[in-house]
Each structure stands twice: as structure tokens, then as C-alpha cells.
BANUKE-196427 format. One record per atom (N, C-alpha, C): residue in one letter; x, y, z negated. Coordinates in steps of 0.1 Angstrom, whole numbers, plus 5000, padded with zeros to 4 digits. Layout:
// BANUKE-196427
AXYZ ...
//
This chain:
// BANUKE-196427
M240273332544 M240773212550 M239773102545 A239273022555 A238372912552 A239072772554 E238772682545 E239372542546 E238172442547 R238372342555 R237372232556 R238072102556 V237472002549 V237971862548 V236971772556 R237571692564 R236671602572 R237371462572 I236571352570 I237071222571 I236671162584 C237671112592 C237371062606 C237870922607 D237170842614 D237570702617 D238470692629 I238270772639 I239070772651 I239570912654 A240670912661 A241371042664 A240471132673 E239671072681 E238771152690 E237871242682 E237471192670 E236571282662 E237271402657 I238571402656 I239371512651 I239271622662 V239471582675 V239371672686 V237971742686 Q236971672685 Q235571732685 Q235371822673 F235871782661 F235771862649 F236472002651 A237671992656 A238472112658 A237872212668 S237272152678 S236672232689 S235372302683 M234572222676 M233272262670 M233472382661 W234472382653 W234672482642 W235772582646 N236272582658 N237272672663 N238372692653 M238972572650 M240072572640 M241372642645 D242072702636 D243372762639 D244472662637 G244272562629 G245372462627 G244772352618 I245472232619 I244972112612 I246072042605 V245771982594 V246671892587 V246071752588 V246771652594 V246271522596 V246971422588 I246171332582 I246671222573 I246071092577 G246870982577 G246370852578 G246170782592 F246770842602 F246670782615 F247970732620 C248070672632 C249270612636 C249970712647 E251170672651 E251870762660 E251170782673 Q250570682678 Q249870692691 Q248670792690 D247970792678 D246870882677 D247471032676 Y248571052670 Y249171182669 Y249571232683 E250071142691 E250471182705 E249171212713 L248071142710 L246871172717 L246371312713 L246371342700 L245871472695 L246771582701 R247971562703 R248871662708 R248571692723 S248171582730 S247871602744 S246471662746 R245571652736 R244171692737 R243971832731 M244771872722 M244572002715 M245772092717 R245472222717 R246472322719 R246772392705 I245972372696 I246172442683 I247272362675 P248072432667 P249072362659 P248472262649 F249172152647 F248772062636 F250071992630 V249871962617 V250971902610 V250471762605 V251371662606 V251071532601 V251771522587 Y250971472578 Y251471452564 Y251671302561 D252871272558 D253271132554 D252871032565 G253171062577 G252970962588 G254170882591 L253970762596 L255070672600 L255270702615 C256270782618 C256570822632 C258070802634 R258370722644 R259770692647 R260570822651 A259970882661 A260671002667 A259671102672 P258971172663 P258071272667 P258671382675 Q258171412687 Q258671512696 Q257871642697 R256571622696 R255671732699 R254871772687 F255171722675 F254371762663 F255371752651 L254971822640 L255771812628 L255271712619 N256071622614 N255671522604 N256371542591 L255671582581 L256171602567 L256071472559 T257171402556 T257071282550 T258271262541 I258171152533 I259371122525 I260071002532 D261270982527 D262070872533 D261670742525 N260770672530 N260270552523 N261270442522 F262070422533 F263170322532 F264170362521 D264570482520 D265570522510 D264970512496 G263670552495 G263070532482 G263070392477 G262670302486 G262670162482 G264070112479 Q265070162487 Q266470122485 Q266970162471 Q266570282467 Q266970332453 Q266370252442 V265070212444 V264470122434 V265269982433 G265569932445 G266269802446 G267669812439 R268369922441 R269669942435 R269569952420 H268470022415 H268270042401 H268069902394 L267169822400 L266769692393 L267969602394 R268769602405 R269869522407 R270969562396 A271169692394 A272069742384 A271769692370 L270469672367 L269969622354 L270269472352 G270769412363 G271169262362 G270169172367 H269069212374 H268169122380 H268669062392 E268368932394 E268768862406 E267668812415 T266468802409 T265268752416 T264168852414 A263568902426 A262569002425 A261468972435 L260269022433 L259169022442 L258769152448 C258369162460 C257969292466 C256469272469 I255569342461 I254169332462 I253569432471 S252769392481 S252069482490 S250869402495 D249869472501 D248769412508 D248969392523 N250069442528 N250369422542 N251869432544 D252269402556 D253769402560 D253969492572 V253269602572 V253469702584 V253569842578 G253969932587 G253970072584 G254770112572 I254270202564 I254970262553 I255370152543 D254470062540 D254769962530 D255869872535 R255969842548 R257069762553 R258369832551 E258369972554 E259570052552 E260070042538 R259170052528 R259570052514 R260069922510 M259469812515 M259969682511 M261369652518 L261569692530 L262869672537 L263969752529 G263569872525 G264569952517 G264869882504 F263869832498 F264069762485 F264969642487 R264769562497 R265569442499 R266969482502 R267169592509 R268569632512 R269269672499 G268569752491 G269169792479 G269369682468 F268469582469 F268569472459 F269569372463 A270069372475 A271069272480 A272369282471 P272969162468 P272669032474 P271668952466 G270869012458 G269868942450 G268668902460 N267868812455 N266768752463 N265468832460 A265068902471 A263768982470 A262768922480 A261768852475 A260768792484 A259568872484 P258968892496 P257668962497 P256568872492 L255568942486 L254368872481 L253168952486 I252468902496 I251268982501 I250068942493 V249469042487 V248269022478 V247069082484 P245869042480 P244569092485 P244469242481 M243769322490 M243669462488 M242669492476 R241569422475 R240569452465 R241069402451 K240769482441 K241369452428 K240869322423 A239569292423 A239069162418 A239769042424 E239869052438 E240468942445 E241968932441 R242569052439 R244069052436 R244268992422 Q243369022413 Q243568962399 Q243368812400 A242368772408 A242168622409 A243368562416 F243968622425 F245268572431 F246368552421 Y246468652412 Y247568642402 Y247268532393 R245968512389 R245668402380 R245868262386 Q245668262400 Q245868132407 Q247368102410 N248268202409 N249668182412 N250568242401 P250368192389 P251168242378 P252668212379 E252968092384 E254368052385 E255168142395 T254468192405 T255068282415 T255668402408 L254868462399 L255268582391 L256368542381 R256168432375 R257168392364 R258568362370 R258668332383 R259968292388 R260768422390 A260168542390 A260968662392 A261168732379 T262268802378 T262468882366 T262169032368 A261869062381 A261569202384 A260569202396 V259669312396 V258669322406 V258769472411 F258769482425 F258669612431 F257269622438 A256369712433 A255069732440 A255169852449 V254569842461 V254769952470 V253970072466 S253070062456 S252370182451 S252270172436 D252070282430 D251970292415 D250670222411 A249570232419 A248370162416 A248470012414 Y249269952424 Y249469812423 Y250369772411 A251369862408 A252269842397 A251469842384 V250569942382 V249769952370 V248869832368 D248269792380 D247369682380 D248069552376 L249269532381 L250069412377 L250469412363 M250769532358 M251169542343 M250069502334 G248869552338 G247669512330 G247469362329 F247669292341 F247469152341 F248569082333 L249769122334 L250869062327 L250669072312 L250269192307 L249969212293 L248869122288 E247869102296 E246769012292 E247268872291 Q248268832299 Q248868692299 Q249868682288 G250168782280 G251168772270 G252668792275 I252768842288 I254068862294 I254469002291 R255569022285 R256069152281 R256669232292 V256369362293 V256969452303 V257669562295 P258969582296 P259969512306 P260769402300 E260469362288 E261269252281 E261369132290 D260169082294 D260168952302 D260268982317 I259669082321 I259769112336 I259669272338 S260469322346 S260469462349 S259569492361 V258869602360 V257869642371 V258169782375 A258369802388 A258569942393 A257569962404 G257070092405 G256070132415 G256770232425 F255870302432 F256370392442 F255270502443 D255570622443 D254670742445 D254770842434 D254970792421 D254970882410 D253670952408 T252570882409 T251270932408 T250770952394 P249871052391 P249471072377 P248770952371 V248370852379 V247670742373 V248570672363 C249870672365 C250770602356 C250770672342 A250670802341 A250670872328 A249470842321 L248370802327 L247070772321 L246870622319 A247170542329 A246770402328 A247670322319 I248970352319 I249870272311 I249570282296 P249370412290 P248970412276 P247670352274 A246670362283 A245370302282 A245470152281 A246370092289 A246469952289 A247169902276 L248069982271 L248769942259 L247769952247 Q246970062247 Q245970072237 Q244969962237 S244569922249 S243569812250 S244269682244 M245469662246 M246169552240 M246269562225 M246469682220 M246469702205 M245169662199 Q244069712206 Q242669682201 Q242369532201 S242869462211 S242569322211 S243469242202 S244469302197 S245369232188 S244769212174 F243769282170 F243169272157 F242669122155 S241869072164 S241368942162 S242468842164 M243368862173 M244468772175 M245368752163 V245668872157 V246568862145 V245868792133 D244468822132 D243768752122 D243868602123 Q243568552136 Q243568412138 Q244968342136 I245968412140 I247368362138 I247668342123 M247368442115 M247768442101 M246768352094 I245468342098 I244568252092 I244868112095 G245668082105 G245967952109 G246667872098 Q247267942089 Q247967872078 Q247067832067 L245767862068 L244767832058 L243967702061 G244167652073 G243467532077 G242567542088 A242067432093 A241267422105 A239867492103 V239267482092 V237967532089 V238067692090 S239067742084 S239167892084 S239467942098 V240267872106 V240567912120 V239267902128 A238567802127 A237267782135 A236267892131 G236167922118 G235168022113 G235468162119 V236768202118 V237168332123 V237068332138 G237368232145 G237268222159 G235768232164 L234868162158 L233468172162 L232868302159 A233168362147 A232668502144 A233268602154 G234468582158 G235068672168 G234368662182 K233868542185 K233168532198 K231968622198 F231168622187 F229968702187 F230368852187 A231468882179 A231869022178 A232469072192 S232968982200 S233469022213 S232369072222 I231069032220 I229969082228 I229869232226 Y229969272213 Y229969412210 Y231169482217 T232269422216 T233469482221 T233369512236 V232769412244 V232669432258 V231669542261 V230569552254 V229469652257 V229969792253 I230669802242 I231069932238 I232269982247 A233069892252 A234069932261 A233469982274 A232369912279 A231669962291 A231070102289 I230470122277 I229970252275 I231070362275 G232170322269 G233370412269 G233770442283 A233770342292 A234170362306 A233270462313 V231970442310 V230970532316 V231170672311 A231370682298 A231670822293 A232870882300 G233870812302 G235070862309 G234670912324 I233870832331 I233470862344 I232670992344 M231671002335 M230871122334 M231671252331 I232471232321 I233271342316 I234271392327 S234871302334 S235771342345 S234971412356 Q233771362360 Q233071432370 Q232671572366 Y232271592354 Y231871732350 Y233071822348 L234271762344 L235471842343 L235871892357 G235671802367 G235971842381 G235071952386 Q233771952380 Q232872062384 Q232972182376 N233872182366 N234072292357 N232772332350 A232172222344 A230872242337 A231072192322 P231572282314 P231872242300 P230672192292 A229572252294 A228372212287 A227972072291 A228072032303 A227771902308 A228771802303 V230071842302 V231071752296 V230771722282 R230371822274 R230071792260 R228871712258 R227871742267 R226571662266 R226871512270 S227671492280 S227971352283 S228671282272 F229671352266 F230371282255 F229471252243 F228671342239 F227771322227 F226671222230 T226171222243 T225171132247 T225670982245 N226870962251 N227470832250 N227870792236 L228270892228 L228670872214 L227370822206 L226270892209 L225070852202 L224570712206 L224770682219 L224370552224 L225370442218 G226570472217 G227570382210 G227270362196 A226870472189 A226570462175 A225270382173 G224270392182 G223070312181 G223370162183 L224270132192 L224669992195 L225369942182 A226270022177 A226969982165 A225969962153 G224970042152 G223970022141 G223269892143 A222869862155 A222169742158 A222969612154 F224269612159 F225169502156 F225469492141 T225569612134 T225869612120 T224669552112 A223469582116 A222269532110 A222169382112 L222469332124 L222369192127 L223369112118 C224569162117 C225569092110 C225369102095 L224769202090 L224469212076 L223269132071 L222269132080 L220969072076 L220868922079 C221468872091 C221368732095 C222568682101 P223768682094 P224968632099 P224868472101 G224168412091 G224068272092 G223268222104 A222168292106 A221368252118 A222168272131 I222968372132 I223768392144 I224768282146 M225468252135 M226468152136 M225968012138 R224667982135 R224167852138 R224067822153 A224067932160 A224067912175 A225467872180 Y226467872171 Y227767842175 Y228267712169 T227767672158 T228267552151 T227267502142 A227267372139 A226367302130 A227167252118 D228467262118 D229267222106 D229067312094 A228667262083 A228367342071 A229467432067 Q230667382065 Q231767452060 Q232167562070 T232267532083 T232667632093 T231567742094 L230267702092 L229167792093 L229267892081 Q229567842069 Q229667932058 Q230868032060 T231967982064 T233168072066 T232868172077 A232368132088 A232068222099 A231068322095 A229968292088 A228968382084 A229568492075 G230368442065 G230968542056 G231868642063 Y232668592072 Y233568672080 Y232768772089 L231768722095 L230968812104 L230268922096 R229768882084 R229068982076 R230069102073 L231269072070 L232269172067 L232669252079 L232669182091 L232969252103 L231969362107 A230869362100 A229869472103 A230369602100 G231369612091 G232069742088 G232969792098 T233169722109 T234069772119 T233369832132 Y232069802133 Y231469842146 Y231369992147 L230970062137 L230870212138 L232170282141 P233270252133 P234470322137 P234970282151 M234770162155 M235170122168 M234470202179 A233170232177 A232370312187 A232970452187 G233170512176 G233770642176 G235070652182 A235970552179 A237270552185 A237270532200 T236370452205 T236270422219 T235870552227 M234870622222 M234470742228 M235470852228 L236170862216 L237270962215 L238470932225 A238770802226 A239870762235 A239470802249 A238270782253 A237770822267 A237970972269 A237571042259 A237671192260 A239171232261 F239971172253 F241471212253 F242071172267 R241671062273 R242271022286 R241771122296 C240471162296 C240071262306 C240671402304 A241171432292 A241871552289 A243371542292 E243771422298 E245171392301 E246071392289 K245471332278 K246171312265 K246071172261 P246471072270 P246270932267 P247170882256 R248270952253 R249170902243 R248570902228 L247671002226 L247171012212 L246370892208 P245470842216 P244770722211 P245670602211 L246770602219 L247770492218 L248470502205 Y248870612201 Y249570632188 Y248670582176 A247370622177 A246470572166 A246270422167 G246270362179 G246170222180 G247370142175 I248570202177 I249770132172 I249770132157 A249470252151 A249470262137 A248470172130 S247270162136 S246170072130 S246569922132 A247269892143 A247669752145 A248769712135 L249669802133 L250669772122 L250069762109 L249069852106 L248469842093 L247669712091 N246969672102 N246269542101 N247169422098 T248269422105 T249269312102 T249769312088 A250069432083 A250669442069 A249569402059 L248369452061 L247269422051 L246869272052 N246969212064 N246669072065 N247668992056 D248869032057 D249968962050 D249668972035 L249269092030 L249069122016 L247769052011 L246769062018 L245469022013 L245068872016 I245568822027 I245268682029 I246068592020 F247368622018 F248168532010 F248468581996 G247968701992 G248068751979 G249468791975 K250068881982 K251468931980 K251469061973 C252569101967 C252769231960 C251669261950 G251269161943 G250269181932 G248769171936 F248569161949 F247169141954 F246669001952 A245368981950 A244868851949 A244768791963 A244968661964 A244868591977 A243368571980 M242968631991 M241568631995 M241268562007 G242268502014 G241968422026 G241268492037 V240168432042 V239468482053 V238868622050 T238368642037 T237868772033 T238968872034 G240168842030 G241268942031 G241468982046 A241368892055 A241568922069 A240569022074 A239269002070 A238169082074 A238369222068 I238769232055 I238969362049 I240069442056 A241169362059 A242269432067 A241769492080 T240969412087 T240469462100 T239569582098 I238769582087 I237869702085 I238669822082 C239669812073 C240569922070 C241269982082 S241769892090 S242569932102 S241670002112 Q240469952114 Q239570022124 Q239170162119 W238970172106 W238670312101 W239870402102 V241070352099 V242270432101 V242370482115 N242170382124 N242270422139 N241270532142 F240070522137 F239070632140 F239470762133 L239870752121 L240170882114 L241370952119 L242370872124 L243570932131 L243071012143 M242170952151 M241671022163 M240971142159 L240171142148 L239471262144 L240571372140 L241571332134 L242671422130 L243271482143 F243571402153 F244071452166 F243071552172 C241771522170 C240771612176 C240871752170 R241171762157 R241271892151 R242471972156 R243471902159 R244771962163 R244771992178 T244271902186 T244171912201 T242871872206 P241771952205 P240471912209 P240471862224 P239871742226 P239771682240 P238671742248 L237671812242 L236571862249 L236672012251 P236272062262 P236272212264 P235272282255 A235572402252 A234672472243 A233372512251 A232272512244 A230972552251 A231072692256 D230572712268 D230572852274 D229272922273 G228272852267 G226972912266 G225972892278 R226572832289 R225772802300 R224972672298 R223772672302 R222972552300 R222772482314 T222872352314 T222772282327 T221372222328 P220672232339 P219372182341 P219272032340 P218171972336 P218071832335 P218071772349 V218671652350 V218771582363 V217771462363 R216871462373 R215971352375 R216671222378 G216171112372 G216770982375 G218070962368 R218371042357 R219671022351 R219770882344 G218670832339 G218770692333 G219170592344 R218570602356 R218870502366 R220370522370 Q220870642371 Q222270672375 Q223170612364 Y222770622352 Y223570572341 Y223670422341 L222570352343 L222570212344 L223370162357 A223270242367 A224070202379 A225570202377 M225970282367 M227370282364 M227670182353 L226770162344 L227070072333 L226969922336 L225969882344 L225769742346 L226969672354 P227469732364 P228669662370 P229869642361 L229969732351 L231069722341 L230769602332 L229569582329 L229169472320 L229269332327 
//
């Protein structure tokens, strides 16, 4: 039995494709009811429509879910939780999305469920959220017509300091695997960004000079954070591609190539921060006291770059292996440790000397290393990379250009 996949823009292409390859049957996805009727009149072979919006199909079989009832169940659930104001997020108000929103509004009644039409492209959608924060804050619950939109919204809310589900409940539709991967990844990203935030909050009690010094040093360190995160994202793309091709050797090569690149970047930033922290900080401030504080803090932060690189690459490998919770657990443990050590070392509690800004840096170093070591421990118990099978993959010409084509847009 042979199977073929074809992407068509118009229904007429399906007729030509079926005739060309003498197909015995077809599964059709993504057209409207008029197109399905056209296909039925033009083709004599059997075909099945998957997840089509058809009011009363007479001459073909439509395998679909009850979108109205699914939305209605979500509405009833959120209403039972006590919510009275909700938003229905979609990029259109027709077809399947409309059915889901109508069902949600029926189930959420007598609560107020207002539709919110958002842009389809992610970048434009994120800009729309930033421009309309009050619209989101007026609701205590959000129903997104797809899991992808729900995960996207949750990431935005977490970045804005809005807790899910404490401040606002978010529900999606489809139960796609992306939720099992994206939600732990978003939470881990939030844990990683909390290191600098916790430092600045607790340092705030030491005065304006300390706050400014830590903040300025953090600005330079954020350059490394952005670049290493982009390398980790590229590692995830490459590993996923080769896993799909069942090429274990290429998977391992992709991981270790990006690990070495990350380690090289970490080494460069470490050297800069150890050798010339003062020169770097002069680009940010001319105040002598702030400069001294920032340079001292930045010099100590040099100890965090290497473990951060290792943890980022391991997290990408775990996500590709469908084990995203493991790096999340490591991130939670390291964030809690960072907070506890900050309290002990900054203010000198439980017999420790009060070290101020230096204590905050030491706490961050210890926490980053614990995060990395925990991931190494997880690797020993549940390896994220497939075992080498002895096969060697031939070199690919233009690999450097391909790599830059993936990395630069992320930067």
C-alpha cells in the first residue's frame, strides 16, 4: 500500500492529483463545504473529510469533533470556577473557530464572554497584547480557540508578571502535544529570568548605588543571556530535525556542536568580565561609586556563564526528548536556592557575614551551578540523547550558512 501527501491551494488540484496517480481513495483536510461538494461531483473514488465544517454532508463522510460542544464544556468549567468575565481569543469569527466561541459563550452564560480578534502572526499578536493590556486585565478567564494561542498568551502574561491561573485562568482547545512542552519551557524561562530580578529586589534594601550597580551589570550580562538562548533554540531545531530523520549520530553531533559553541561564548564573556569589568561598565555609567559596585558584581558574574551554557543546551535536549519537566524542576530548585542564599549572604543571617552585593553574586553563582549539576544528574538517569548507532553522517556543504540562517533571526 502506497501513501502520498499533497498540499493544494484549490480543490481543482485535488482532482488532477487523484487522476494523475490513479488514487483508490483520498483524505481531505482544510477546505470548505462547497469544495467538498465539488470534489464529490468530479471524482468517483471514495474520499473522507477530516475535521471539516459541514452543516449537512450528504455525499461524503466527515470525521470531526463537536466544536460547539467542546467550547460549551470549557465555558461551563470556567463558569463553575466562579468566573464572570471572560475573553474568547481567535484570529477570525468564521468556521470552526466561530463554532467553538459560540459554544463557549453558551456554556459560560450568564457570564459575560466577549470575543477578542487578534492578529494571526505571532509577532503582531504579541504587539497587540502589549498595546491592549487593559483588555486582558478586565477578564478573569480567557478561552483561546487553539492550544497554540493559549500557550502564546500564557507566555505573554508571565512576562508581564500576571500569574496563571491565580490572576487569570487560560484554557485552550485541541489538547495538542505543544502544551506538554511549551508550558514547562515557559515556566523554566521565567525561573531563569528570576535570578537577576530577585537580586535587584533584595539589593534594593542596600541603597540606590547598589541597585544601580547590579542593574547595570545585569544589562551587560543580558547580552550573553540572549545569545546563549538563541544558540539553545537552534540546538533544539537541529536536534528535532535529526530525531525526525532517525539519525542518532547527527542528533549527537548537533548537540555537542552547539554545546561547544555555547562553551566558547561563555569563555569569551568570562574572560571579558574577569579582565576588564571596569572598562565595560564605563560604557554604562560615569559615577565612581556605581562604577565600582557594578564592576565588582560583573566580575563575580563571570562564574555563571559556563553553567548557564551547559544548562541551556541540556534543557533543549530534554525538550526534544519530550522530557521538559526535568529542566523545569532544576530551574525551580535553583531559583529557591538563589532566594535563600540571597537572604543569608546579603544581610548576614544564620551566622553568615553580611556581604551585600557580593553576597548576591555568590548566591547567583551557586544557584546556576546547582541548576547545571541537577541537569547532569537527570542525564545520567534519563539520557536525553539517543545512543550512537555507529553510522556516520556525511558532511553537509554550506552548513555554516544554514546555521546562521537559523541563528540570526532569533537574535
